[in-house]
C-alpha positions in Angstrom: 112.4 113.3 125.8 109.9 114.5 123.2 109.9 117.9 124.7 107.6 120.3 122.7 105.9 117.4 120.8 102.3 116.3 121.1 102.3 112.9 122.7 101.0 110.9 119.8 103.9 108.4 119.4 105.3 105.6 121.7 108.9 105.9 120.6 112.0 103.9 121.4 114.7 105.5 123.4 117.5 104.9 120.9 118.6 107.7 118.5 119.5 106.5 115.0 122.1 108.5 113.2 123.4 106.5 110.3 122.7 103.5 108.1 123.7 101.5 105.0 121.4 99.2 103.1 119.3 97.3 105.6 121.5 98.2 108.6 120.8 101.1 111.0 123.3 102.5 113.5 122.3 104.3 116.6 124.2 107.1 118.4 126.2 104.6 120.5 127.5 102.8 117.4 125.3 99.7 117.8 124.0 98.2 114.5 120.5 96.9 113.9 119.0 94.8 111.1 116.1 96.8 109.7 113.2 94.5 109.1 110.7 97.4 109.1 112.1 100.0 106.6 110.3 102.9 108.3 107.0 101.0 108.1 107.5 99.7 104.5 109.0 103.0 103.2 112.8 102.8 102.8 112.8 100.6 99.7 116.4 101.5 98.8 117.5 101.1 102.4 119.8 103.7 104.1 122.7 105.6 102.7 121.9 104.8 99.0 124.7 106.6 97.1 122.8 107.4 93.9 119.8 108.7 95.8 122.1 110.9 97.9 123.9 112.2 94.8 120.7 113.1 93.1 119.2 114.8 96.1 122.4 116.8 96.7 122.3 117.9 93.1 118.7 118.9 93.2 118.9 120.8 96.6 121.6 122.9 94.9 119.1 123.8 92.1 115.4 123.9 92.9 113.7 122.3 95.9 110.2 123.8 95.6 108.1 125.5 92.9 104.4 124.7 93.6 102.2 123.2 91.0 101.7 126.6 89.3 104.9 126.0 87.4 106.6 123.1 85.6 109.8 121.2 86.3 111.5 118.5 84.3 110.5 115.5 86.4 106.7 115.6 86.9 105.7 114.0 83.6 108.5 111.5 83.8 107.4 110.1 87.1 103.7 110.2 86.2 104.0 108.4 82.9 106.4 105.8 84.3 104.0 105.1 87.2 101.0 104.8 84.9 102.9 102.4 82.6 103.9 100.2 85.6 100.4 100.3 87.1 98.4 100.1 83.9 96.7 103.4 84.7 96.0 106.6 82.7 96.8 109.6 84.9 98.4 110.5 88.2 97.8 113.1 90.9 100.8 113.5 93.3 100.4 113.9 97.0 102.6 114.1 100.1 101.4 110.9 101.7 99.3 107.8 101.4 96.5 109.3 103.4 96.3 112.3 101.0 96.2 109.8 98.1 93.2 108.2 99.7 91.6 111.6 100.2 92.1 112.4 96.5 90.6 109.0 95.6 87.5 109.7 97.7 87.0 113.1 96.1 87.6 111.6 92.7 84.9 109.0 93.3 82.4 111.6 94.5 83.1 113.8 91.5 82.8 110.9 89.1 79.3 110.2 90.4 78.3 113.8 89.9 79.5 113.7 86.3 77.5 110.5 85.7 74.4 112.2 86.9 74.2 110.1 90.1 75.2 112.6 92.8 73.2 110.6 95.4 75.9 108.0 95.4 78.0 109.4 98.2 78.7 106.5 100.5 81.6 104.0 100.5 82.2 100.4 101.2 85.4 99.0 102.8 86.5 95.7 104.4 86.7 94.7 108.0 90.3 95.0 109.2 90.9 97.9 106.8 93.3 100.7 107.5 93.4 103.6 105.0 94.8 106.5 107.0 94.0 109.0 109.8 92.6 112.1 108.1 88.8 112.4 108.4 88.0 110.9 105.0 90.6 108.2 105.1 89.8 107.5 108.8 86.2 106.9 107.8 87.3 103.9 105.8 89.4 102.5 108.6 87.7 99.6 110.4 89.1 99.8 114.0 86.7 101.7 116.2 89.5 102.8 118.5 90.8 105.0 115.6 87.4 106.3 114.6 85.4 106.8 117.8 87.0 110.0 119.1 86.4 111.8 115.8 82.9 110.7 114.8 80.7 111.5 112.9 82.6 110.6 109.8 81.7 109.6 106.2 79.0 107.0 105.6 80.9 103.7 105.2 79.7 100.1 105.4 82.2 97.3 106.1 82.0 93.8 104.8 84.0 90.8 105.9 87.0 89.9 103.7 86.3 86.9 101.4 82.5 87.2 101.9 81.5 87.6 98.3 77.8 87.2 99.0 77.9 90.0 101.6 79.8 92.3 99.2 77.4 91.7 96.4 74.4 92.5 98.6 75.9 95.8 99.9 77.0 97.0 96.5 73.7 96.2 94.9 71.5 97.5 97.7 73.5 100.6 98.7 74.9 101.7 95.3 78.0 103.4 96.9 80.4 105.7 95.1 83.4 103.4 95.6 84.6 100.1 97.2 88.0 100.5 98.9 90.2 97.5 99.7 93.8 96.6 100.3 94.9 93.6 98.3 97.1 92.8 101.3 95.8 94.3 104.5 98.8 95.9 106.2 97.7 97.2 109.6 95.1 94.4 109.5 97.8 91.8 110.1 99.4 91.2 106.6 96.2 89.5 105.5 96.2 88.8 101.8 92.9 88.7 99.9 92.4 85.7 97.8 92.5 85.9 94.0 88.9 84.8 93.8 87.7 87.6 96.1 89.7 90.2 94.3 88.3 89.2 91.0 84.8 89.0 92.4 85.2 92.5 93.8 86.2 93.7 90.3 83.2 92.0 88.7 80.7 93.3 91.2 82.1 96.8 91.1 81.7 96.8 87.3 78.2 95.3 87.5 77.0 97.9 90.0 78.8 101.0 88.6 80.9 101.3 91.7 84.4 102.5 91.4 87.0 100.0 92.6 89.7 101.6 94.7 92.8 99.6 95.6 94.9 100.9 98.4 98.4 99.7 97.6 100.1 102.2 99.8 101.9 99.4 101.7 101.7 96.5 99.2 102.5 98.5 96.0 105.6 99.9 94.3 107.1 96.4 94.1 107.0 95.1 97.7 105.4 91.8 96.6 107.7 91.3 93.6 105.2 92.8 91.1 104.7 96.6 90.9 101.1 96.1 92.3 100.1 93.2 94.5 96.8 92.9 92.5 98.9 92.2 89.3 99.7 88.8 90.6 96.0 88.0 90.0 95.3 90.0 86.9 93.0 92.5 88.6 93.0 96.2 87.6 91.1 98.7 89.7 89.6 102.0 88.6 91.8 103.9 91.1 95.0 102.9 92.9 96.7 104.7 95.7 100.5 104.5 96.2 103.0 106.1 98.6 105.5 104.5 101.1 108.4 103.4 98.9 107.7 105.7 96.0 110.3 108.4 96.8 112.7 106.1 98.7 112.0 107.7 102.1 110.9 111.2 101.1 107.2 112.1 101.6 105.4 111.3 98.4 102.2 109.6 97.4 100.1 109.2 94.2 96.5 108.6 93.3 96.4 106.9 89.9 93.3 106.4 87.8 92.3 104.9 84.5 92.1 106.9 81.3 88.3 106.9 81.6 88.5 108.9 84.8 91.6 111.0 84.0 89.6 114.1 83.2 87.2 113.8 86.2 88.6 116.8 88.1 88.5 120.2 86.5 91.2 122.8 87.2 91.1 124.0 90.7 89.0 121.1 92.1 91.9 119.5 93.8 95.4 120.5 94.6 98.4 120.4 96.9 101.0 123.1 97.6 104.0 120.8 98.2 103.1 117.6 96.3 105.1 116.4 93.3 107.9 118.9 93.8 111.3 118.6 92.1 113.1 117.1 95.1 110.7 114.2 95.7 110.2 113.5 92.0 113.9 113.3 91.6 114.0 110.7 94.4 111.1 108.8 92.8 113.1 108.7 89.5 116.0 107.1 91.3 113.7 104.5 92.8 112.0 103.8 89.4 115.4 103.5 87.7 116.3 100.8 90.3 113.0 99.1 89.5 113.9 99.1 85.8 117.4 97.7 86.6 115.9 94.6 88.3 115.3 95.7 91.9 112.2 93.5 92.1 114.2 90.4 91.2 115.9 90.9 94.6 112.5 91.4 96.2 111.5 88.0 94.8 114.7 86.2 95.7 115.1 87.6 99.2 111.3 87.1 99.7 111.6 83.4 98.9 114.5 83.1 101.4 112.4 84.9 104.0 109.3 82.8 103.4 111.3 79.6 103.6 112.8 80.7 106.9 109.5 81.8 108.4 107.9 78.5 107.3 110.7 76.7 109.1 110.1 78.7 112.3 106.4 77.8 112.1 107.4 74.1 112.0 109.8 74.4 114.9 107.9 76.7 117.3 104.3 75.9 118.2 103.8 79.6 119.3 103.7 80.4 115.6 100.1 80.3 114.3 100.5 81.4 110.7 102.9 82.8 108.1 101.2 85.5 105.9 102.2 87.5 102.9 104.5 87.4 99.9 107.6 89.1 98.4 109.1 91.3 101.2 105.8 91.8 103.0 105.3 89.2 105.7 103.5 88.7 108.9 104.4 86.1 111.5 101.1 85.5 113.4 101.6 84.2 116.9 99.2 82.5 119.3 100.2 84.8 122.1 102.8 87.4 123.2 103.3 89.2 119.9 104.0 92.6 121.5 106.5 91.1 123.9 108.2 89.1 121.1 108.5 92.3 119.1 110.1 94.1 122.0 112.5 91.2 122.6 113.4 91.2 118.9 114.2 94.9 119.2 116.5 94.2 122.1 118.2 91.5 120.0 118.9 94.0 117.3 116.1 93.3 114.8 113.6 96.1 114.1 110.1 95.0 113.4 106.7 96.0 114.7 103.5 94.4 115.9 100.3 94.8 114.0 96.7 93.7 114.5 97.7 92.6 118.1 99.1 89.2 117.2 101.3 89.7 114.1 105.0 90.5 113.8 105.3 92.6 110.7 108.4 92.1 108.5 108.8 94.6 105.7 112.5 95.1 105.0 114.2 97.3 102.4 114.1 96.0 98.9 117.9 96.0 98.8 118.3 93.6 101.8 121.0 91.0 101.4 120.7 87.3 101.9 123.0 87.2 104.9 120.9 89.9 106.6 117.8 87.8 106.0 119.5 84.8 107.6 120.9 86.7 110.6 117.4 88.2 111.2 115.8 84.7 111.0 118.4 83.4 113.5 117.7 86.1 115.9 114.0 85.6 115.5 114.4 81.9 116.3 116.5 82.6 119.4 113.9 85.1 120.5 110.9 82.8 119.9 112.4 80.0 122.0 112.3 82.2 125.0 108.5 82.2 125.0 106.1 79.5 126.1 105.4 77.2 123.1 101.6 77.0 123.7 98.7 77.7 121.4 96.8 79.4 124.2 97.6 82.5 126.3 99.9 81.5 129.2 98.2 81.8 132.6 100.8 84.3 133.8 100.1 86.7 131.0 97.1 89.1 130.7 
């Protein structure tokens, strides 16, 4: 298996060949409930008929042009995204990591235009994950990701919810930008409080620091609002999106306010593949579904999922905490989270384990009520197989 590939992924043995909605089917015909959606990507699930029809049509016309030429969909996607996110301009990328790279360059260039080119550093939060390229990796907190590739960008981390520490760093260091995830994804589905998000906005404005929200995982409607920060009335200077944006095709976006829209001059940033007609056509299908009320399903199914997870927390002492909102949840366990995730997989429910102790549940936006209930039942059956203790069992490392 994996012949010819660099050994960077620990992959399951099953081969998935088909799907419909929130159900995946492997090569043996077995069906699985998809509570992971390709790591928060497949918002429209699998086998979405309108998406398939649009992609077939586009493949028969133009797949790629480069950004030297225009196609009918670029401005449509950009203006609709900006309207939904309350932003002024968009730069399309092929991934979330590339959107972060664009944001870092944008912040640096903005400081040059302000006449403060010495402001080159960044501030991020403990527990942050922003990507794996050298710039995005610089903001990522876990040393295991960063250490083999140092030295990286100059970044200072502050603890989430520590407003005093954040104020001191921003005032003393005068960075180019503060980067944060309104809900930390790889950090364990840890939601920042409304008070901290608002304080970060106020402190960024006070110190002339650009506020960058990484909504690659929490954005595009996963929490029931287009951006997670919109639940709290907070607007950043820059917001990065990706995962669900093109319903499974590789697409990201770096959005910024009107005040920063002209920061880059022609030729200062670019991408050969980004924003092409095929991915933009997919994004339009996704945005059309959003306009037709897709986020209502996110809210309703999210309420059912939250209710079920809260019930599991009451029934099983192994559950330490339920985190998240919408269709972005984490079930934090006192122990055995990696083993629970593997057992869930064997039971036909696809999740993953993040931050070492959290079962991440981020299903497609189109998931149905009965699939939520079946997944919760299988989760309950799986949890009861493990010791119901709030400490690590002695027979486990």
